[in-house]
N, C-alpha and C positions, 0 to 999 in steps of 0.2 A: 503493502501501501505506501508507502513511503517514495519509495523509486517511484510509482505508478504517479504519486502530486508532485516529485520534485520535476519529474519527464515533462507533467503539462503547466507547472511554472515556469522551465526555461523556453517552452515552445511560447506559451501567451509573452512572455516576455520578449521572444526574437517578434512578435508578431504586433506587439503595440508601440515598440521598439521602432519600428515602421513606419507606425503612421503616425507617432507621435513625433517623428523626425519633422514630419512633415510641416506638423501645426508651430513647431518653435520656428522653421525655416518661413513660416508665410507671416508670422509675425514680424521678424525681425529684419526680411531681406527679398520676398518674393514680389512682393508689390512693386518695390522702382526697377527689378529686373526685367518685370515680365510684363508689366502694364506702367511702364513711364512716363507716360502722354494723358496720366491721369494724376490731380491731387496729392498730397499726399494720404490724408486721410481714404479718400478716391481711393487709390492704389490697396490701401490696406483693403480697404471692405471689399473692391475685389478680390485682393488674395484670400480670404480669410471665403470668399465665393467658392471659389475652389478647392479649399478646406472640406467646404459646407458641402459638395460635392459626392466625398467619401463618406457622407453621414451616408446619403439619397440610397447609397450603392449600398450598404450593408444590411438592408432589409430583401436589395432582391438575392445579395450574398444568403444568407438567410434560408429563404427558402428554395434553393438551387442547392447549394451542400444540405441544406437539409432534408430535401428528399435524399442524394448521395444517403445523409445519415439513417435515416427513418427506411431506406429500403435493405440498404448492404453492408451498413456498420458505421461505427462513431469512429474506429480506424481511418479508413483513406480516408475522410474526411479531412483529419490534420494533417497528412499530406499534400495533399492536392491541393489547399486552402494555403499551406507553407511557400509552397514554390510558388504560388501562384502573386502572394503578396512580396515574397523578397527578388523575383524578379521586378518587379512596379516599380520596385522602392528604390535600385538600382538603375532601374530605366529612366526615374526622376533625377536624379542627378548628375545625367549625359545629356536632356534636352538647351538647347543651347538658347540662348537668352534672346529677349523680342531686338534686338539690337540686330543680331546675327541673322534672321528667318521671318522678323516680326509677326503676325499675329497668328502664323501656324503657334510661336515657341507656346502661348497660355492655351492653345487648342491642343498642344500636345499636353500638357501638367494636366487640363482635365481628365485627358482620358485615362492617362494612368493613376492620376488619384481616385479614376473613376476604378480602375483593376484593384486600387489596393484597396477601397473600400469592400470592395465585391469580396476578396479573400478570408477581411478580416469577419466580415459576415456569417462566413463559415466555419470561422476557428472556433469563436467563446463556444457554438454550440456543441461545437465536436471534443474539447479539451476538457468542458465540463460536466458533459456529462459521461465520456469515460470514468473519472474520477469520481461522479457520485454513485452511479451507478456500481463500480467498485466496494462502494465503502459501504461499512458497515453503517446501518440506519443512527442509532447513539449515537454518532460521532460524525455525522453526512455530512453537515454545516460546517466543520473542523477543516477534515478532510478536504471538500468540495473549495474550502477559502484559498489551497495555494492556487489555482491557475488564479483568482483576484489578486496576489499579490502579485502575478508577471505583470500587470498591466502599471503597477506602481516602478517595477525593477524597469523596465524598459522606456517609462518615461525619464529617471533620473538616469541609465543608460547614455540613451538620447542626449537630453540635455548638457552630460557630464562630458560628451564628446564634442558640443555646442561648445559648452564655457570652455575647456581645454584648447579649443582652434580661437575664442575668441578674443583668452590672454595671452597665444604666443602671437598671432597673426595683426598685424593693421586693419585698420577699415577697408583698406581699397584692396589687400589681396583676403579679406573675407568674403570680402563681394563678388572678387574675381574668381574665385574657385575654390577657398575655404570654404563656403555653405555644402558645395557637394561634395566632400568627402565622409558625414557621417552616412548620404545616403550610397554610397559604393559599401562603405562598412556592411550592410545589408546583408552581401554576399554573401559574407564569411559566414556571420550568424544563422543564416539559413541552411547553410551546407551541417552545422552544428545543431539544431532544432533538427533537421532532418535523423541525422545521428541517431541520437537520443529518441526519436518516437519509431524508428525503424523497427524495434527488439518488443514494443507495447504488443502485450493483447486484444483484445476486443473485448465488451462489457457484456459482461454473465447476462446481466438480465433483458440486453439483447439477441441475447444468444437464445434466452428461453423460449421470446415470442413467435409464436406459431403460425398467428395471420397479419401481417405485415400491411399495413395499409396501400392503396396503387397508388394513390395518389394523395401522399399525405397533407399540401394547401387544399383543396378540396378537402376535405375532412376538419381539418382544422375553422378552416372559414363556413363550415356548416355547422359544427359543433360548438366551438370553443370564438366564434366570433368575440366573446364579451369580453373571452378571459383577456383575449389577445388585446384589446382595450383596456381592458383595465391597467395591466401590466403594463404596457407602453406608455399611458399616464404616471401610473408609479415612478416608473424609473426615469422620469422627465428630470425631475429636477436632481438627480444625481449627476447624470450629464452635463447640467446647466451649470451647477455647481465647480465640479472638476474642471469646465474646458473657461470659465469666466475666473477659477486660479491660473490655470499653467497658460492659457494661449491669448485671451482677451484682456487679461491683468500685465500681461509684458509687453502685448505693443502698446496698454496704453501709459503705462509709465516708462517707459520710454521714450516714447515721442510726446505725449503731455506734461509730464513730469520731469523732465529732464533724467531721469535716475540711469546710471549705468547700463549696459546688457549684461555684464558679469554680475553687478550687485543681483538683477531682478532674477537672471538665473540661476544663483547661490540661496537666494530667501525661497525662492517657488520648490527648486530641489531638497534643503532643507525637511519644507512640512510633507514633501510629499515623502520622503523615507519617513518619518514619524507614521504615516498614514498606513504605509506598508508594513510596518515591525507590530502597528496595531489589528491591523485583520486577521489571524487566529485569532487574538484573544476574545475580538468580537462574535468573529463567529462560534467560537466556544459558548460564548452568552447563550448564542442563539440557539445551540443544541439540549440547552439547560432552561429556557426560557420561553423559546419561540422562534419564529421566523419574525412573525409578522408584530412584534411588541415591539423589539427592535427597531426595523422600518419604520413606524409609528413614532419612534422615539426620534429618528433621525432628520426625518422630515420635520416635524418640529422643531429641534435643535436648528436645522437649516432657515426655518422664514424667522426663529429671532436674532440670527447671527447675519443673515446676508445686508443689513443696515451699517451695523459694524464694521464687517467688514470693509466694505469699500470707502466709510470712514479712515480706518488705517491708512488702507491704502493709499489712500487722497494724503497721507500725509509723508510723503516718500522716505521716510527712516527707514533705516530696514528693518528692524527687530520689528516695529509694530505692524509694519508689511508682513512681517513671518506669522508673527501674532493672527492677521487677519487670517491670509492662508491657514496656518492650522486647525483655528475653530472650525473654519471652513468645510475642512479636509475631514476633521476628524465625525461633522455630522453626514459628511458624505460614506464615508466609509463605516460608519454605524449600518446605514442602511446594507447598501453594495456587499459588507463582510459576504450575510449570508443568503444573498439572492440566487449564488450559484447553489446553494440546496433546495432554495423556496419554490423558482421556477419548475426546475425538475420534476418538482415531488407537484403542482401545480395540473400538471397534462399528463394525461395517458400513457404507456408508454412509446406504444405504437404508432404516434405522432407525436414523438418529446422534443425528438431531434428539430420539426420545425416550426410547431409550436414556441417553444422557450427561446426559439432565437429568433423567429420573426417577434415578437413580442419587445426581447432586448434587444433589440435592434433598432423596429419602431420607436424606443422610447431614446434612441441615442437623435433622430432625426428634429424630434420634437424638442428635444434639449440639450443637444451637443452641434447638432446642424447652423442650427438659431442664435444660439447664444451670441457668437463671436461676435458675426454681422449686430444683430440687434443692442447689445451693450456700445459695439461701434458707435452707431447712430446717435442713440440715446445720451451718452459719456460726452458729445461733440456739440451736444446740444445743452447741453449741464455746466454748471460752474466748477470750480476746484474740487469737490464733491461730488461724484455723479451720484447726488441720488436716486436719480432714473433709474441706473443698472440695479442699484437692492433694492427696488421697488420691484420691476420685473421678479428678479429671483424670487422674491419672495412670494410673490404670484404662483409662481411656478413650482414653490414647496407647498403651497396650497393647495394646489390642483392634486399634486401627488399625495398628499396629508389625507384626501377626501380619497382617490386613487385607493391606496392603500386599505383604507377604513371598509371598502366594500368586501375587500378581498379575504379567503381564509385563512385561519390556523394550520398549518402542513404538517406540524411536527410529531416524528413517531412516538405513539404512546407506548411508553415499556408494558410488555402485560404482566399483570397481574394475578400471579395464583394461588387457585383457590385455596381457600382454609378447608382440613381434612376434616372427614365428618364426625359428630361426637355421637355417643351415648349407644 
């Protein structure tokens, strides 16, 4: 179980590295390089638009790979999705800029970002289900949290590479070729991920299924549509909070507040490291007290913390910004630590790979794709403190709180042995 969990963690870390490194590049350099005819704010919005395309592609990837996972097994999904995401990421690092090939440059960027999202849309469902369906019921949330640590590791790895390059290269060198290096590194990471996943066993729960769904998406749409919509709405706040911290705030602080890129990356990475470390303990609480209570608590904490977070960010002081980010990410991981167990338990095994992945990735469209764009537009119209961004994030948190309130609890209840007969 430990070997499987570590392999799943490593795989999701590599795939999310690919996805996150694009977000960092979009916040820092893609606007001027690929949209030079736009104003600085419009260029950032356009770069975030290409960033959002990856989220739009993720539900499509969950349909495509969910069908494969429900029909052929969870394991093949992990291999194909990793290959697709890795190849697309390396290719992003090779795209010429607008100065070289004109409008074809942003179009290529869009296409490759779409392929990245397509691969990642299948990755999460396969990795989580393979771990959750191997895990003992009484520790399912704990073991399933290992793939959920992967995004934090991938983010720190992606931003660590960018931070190292940012600290050692001049602005001109970084803009000319330095930003491409993290994308090229994805090729080596993909090879490592394939090696780790080559010997994983298929999910025992999948092997027990006798009657596989012929068209899993059709069955999900017919019998589980309400559940898909509720899970998408419930998860939207997690995506919104995470990408407000890791993507929008990076662009906002460097462009509007004049904070150095190195300082911002260090503040965000430190908060994400704590988030990753807290994931297994939070998941263990989900095994003890239930999945739904932790999700409700995380949503409530996010709703309360969004205004303080933007106020702390607006100071431009590293310690205060770190504290703002940390509070937001603690609220985020209180929910998302148990999601890897919660979502699969909500769906029946024969359509689980499709249902859980589609709900998860639709939440990404609602929360992740729109947040950097909406937050950038709101901050541009606001004053020194972007209160509009706080209001937007709080509204999403309240929406998700309502959706979680309508979902059932799924924590397995231990069987109680019958008392021996007396008399």
